C-alpha positions as CSV (number, residue, x, y, z in Angstrom):
1,M,0.0,0.0,0.0
2,F,1.2,3.5,-0.7
3,D,0.1,7.0,0.1
4,P,-1.5,8.6,-2.9
5,T,0.1,11.7,-4.4
6,I,-1.7,15.0,-5.2
7,F,-1.9,13.7,-8.8
8,D,-3.5,10.4,-7.7
9,N,-6.1,12.2,-5.5
10,L,-7.0,14.7,-8.2
11,K,-7.2,12.0,-10.8
12,V,-9.8,10.1,-8.7
13,V,-11.9,13.2,-8.0
14,F,-11.9,14.5,-11.6
15,E,-12.6,11.0,-13.1
16,G,-15.4,10.4,-10.7
17,A,-17.0,13.8,-11.4
18,M,-16.8,13.3,-15.1
19,Y,-18.3,9.8,-14.9
20,D,-21.1,11.1,-12.6
21,M,-21.9,13.8,-15.2
22,D,-21.9,11.2,-18.0
23,M,-24.2,9.0,-16.0
24,S,-26.6,11.9,-15.3
25,G,-26.8,12.8,-19.0
26,T,-25.1,16.2,-18.7
27,L,-22.2,15.2,-20.9
28,H,-20.9,12.3,-22.9
29,I,-17.3,11.2,-22.4
30,V,-15.6,10.6,-25.8
31,N,-11.9,10.0,-24.8
32,R,-9.8,9.1,-21.8
33,T,-6.0,8.9,-21.5
34,D,-3.9,7.7,-18.6
35,R,-0.1,7.7,-19.3
36,I,3.1,7.1,-17.4
37,E,6.2,8.2,-19.2
38,L,9.1,6.1,-17.8
39,S,11.8,8.0,-19.6
40,T,11.0,11.2,-17.8
41,M,9.1,9.7,-14.8
42,S,6.1,11.9,-15.5
43,R,2.4,11.1,-15.6
44,S,-0.6,12.6,-17.3
45,F,-4.3,11.8,-17.2
46,G,-7.0,13.4,-19.3
47,M,-10.6,13.1,-20.3
48,E,-12.6,14.7,-23.1
49,A,-16.4,15.1,-23.3
50,V,-19.1,16.8,-25.3
51,L,-22.1,18.6,-23.9
52,R,-25.4,16.7,-24.1
53,P,-27.8,16.8,-25.9
54,S,-26.4,19.1,-28.6
55,G,-22.7,18.1,-28.6
56,T,-21.8,21.7,-29.7
57,V,-19.4,22.3,-26.8
58,K,-16.4,20.0,-26.3
59,G,-14.3,20.2,-23.2
60,S,-11.2,18.4,-21.9
61,F,-8.8,18.5,-19.1
62,T,-5.3,17.1,-18.6
63,L,-3.6,16.6,-15.3
64,Q,0.2,16.4,-15.5
65,A,2.8,15.6,-12.9
66,T,6.5,15.7,-13.5
67,L,9.4,14.1,-11.6
68,A,10.0,17.5,-10.0
69,D,6.4,17.6,-8.8
70,L,6.7,14.1,-7.3
71,A,10.1,14.9,-5.7
72,A,8.8,18.1,-4.1
73,E,5.9,16.2,-2.6
74,L,7.6,13.0,-1.5
75,L,10.9,14.6,-0.3
76,S,9.2,17.7,1.2
77,E,11.9,19.8,-0.3
78,A,12.3,23.3,1.3
79,G,11.1,26.1,-1.0
80,K,9.4,23.7,-3.4
81,Q,5.6,23.8,-3.9
82,P,4.2,20.3,-4.4
83,G,1.4,19.9,-6.9
84,C,0.6,19.1,-10.5
85,G,-0.5,20.9,-13.6
86,L,-4.0,21.2,-14.9
87,E,-4.9,22.2,-18.4
88,L,-8.5,22.9,-19.5
89,A,-9.6,23.3,-23.1
90,F,-13.0,24.1,-24.6
91,E,-14.1,24.1,-28.2
92,F,-17.3,25.8,-29.4
93,G,-18.6,27.8,-32.3
94,I,-18.3,31.5,-32.2
95,E,-20.0,34.2,-34.2
96,E,-18.1,37.3,-33.3
97,E,-14.5,36.7,-32.1
98,E,-14.0,39.7,-29.8
99,R,-17.4,39.5,-28.1
100,D,-17.5,35.7,-27.8
101,C,-13.9,35.4,-26.5
102,A,-14.5,38.2,-24.0
103,A,-17.6,36.4,-22.8
104,A,-15.6,33.1,-22.6
105,E,-13.0,34.8,-20.4
106,Q,-15.6,36.3,-18.1
107,A,-17.3,32.8,-17.8
108,L,-13.9,31.3,-16.8
109,R,-13.1,34.0,-14.3
110,S,-16.6,33.7,-12.7
111,I,-15.9,29.9,-12.1
112,W,-12.1,29.8,-11.5
113,G,-11.2,33.3,-10.3
114,K,-8.1,35.1,-11.2
115,P,-5.3,32.7,-12.5
116,P,-2.1,32.5,-10.5
117,A,0.8,34.8,-11.7
118,S,2.7,31.7,-12.9
119,A,-0.2,30.4,-15.0
120,K,0.3,30.0,-18.7
121,R,-2.8,31.4,-20.3
122,S,-4.0,31.9,-23.8
123,L,-7.4,33.2,-24.9
124,G,-8.3,33.5,-28.5
125,A,-9.9,31.9,-31.5
126,T,-8.6,31.2,-34.9
127,A,-10.6,30.7,-38.0
128,S,-9.4,27.1,-38.2
129,S,-9.7,25.8,-34.6
130,R,-12.1,28.1,-32.8
131,R,-10.5,27.0,-29.6
132,V,-10.3,28.8,-26.3
133,S,-8.0,27.4,-23.5
134,K,-6.5,28.1,-20.1
135,A,-3.8,26.2,-18.3
136,D,-2.7,25.7,-14.7
137,C,-6.0,26.6,-13.1
138,S,-7.5,25.9,-9.7
139,C,-8.4,22.3,-9.2
140,S,-12.2,21.7,-9.2
141,L,-14.6,20.6,-11.8
142,P,-18.1,22.1,-11.1
143,A,-21.0,20.9,-13.3
144,S,-21.5,24.5,-14.4
145,L,-18.2,24.3,-16.2
146,M,-19.9,22.4,-19.0
147,S,-23.2,24.3,-19.0
148,G,-24.3,25.2,-22.5
149,K,-26.5,28.2,-21.6
150,S,-24.3,30.5,-23.7
151,T,-21.9,30.4,-26.6
152,T,-19.1,31.0,-24.2
153,S,-16.8,28.8,-22.4
154,P,-13.9,29.1,-19.9
155,A,-10.7,30.4,-21.4
């Protein structure tokens, strides 16, 4: 038996929340990945889902833990912050880029708050991908994250 890491605990919570929403009919899970990279001693876990019933909003998350993350947690290294990375991505149609992307950013901030200074963040849409994403956010997955009440999504 081993003590679970931050990554392990978050993986269980996120996976359970996603399957609960799938069972309730809120969304449909379309992909799941669970990887251990032995050459770098890193791990990643992700799931991808579409909003039911329309399927017009697609969302995914990826948890990532590096060797440095694991070492900081297991060795309790002074000055090191244990944790793991979280990337959220959403895809949805937009009509007016400036307006819809601003609304997407507002929706994200209302759910997740202000991102940490160290967060890597991009918000925007391109004609080819129409993708809005945000990385290294807080760690919770409320059902409202996948609500399709507007054409916006977290960024």
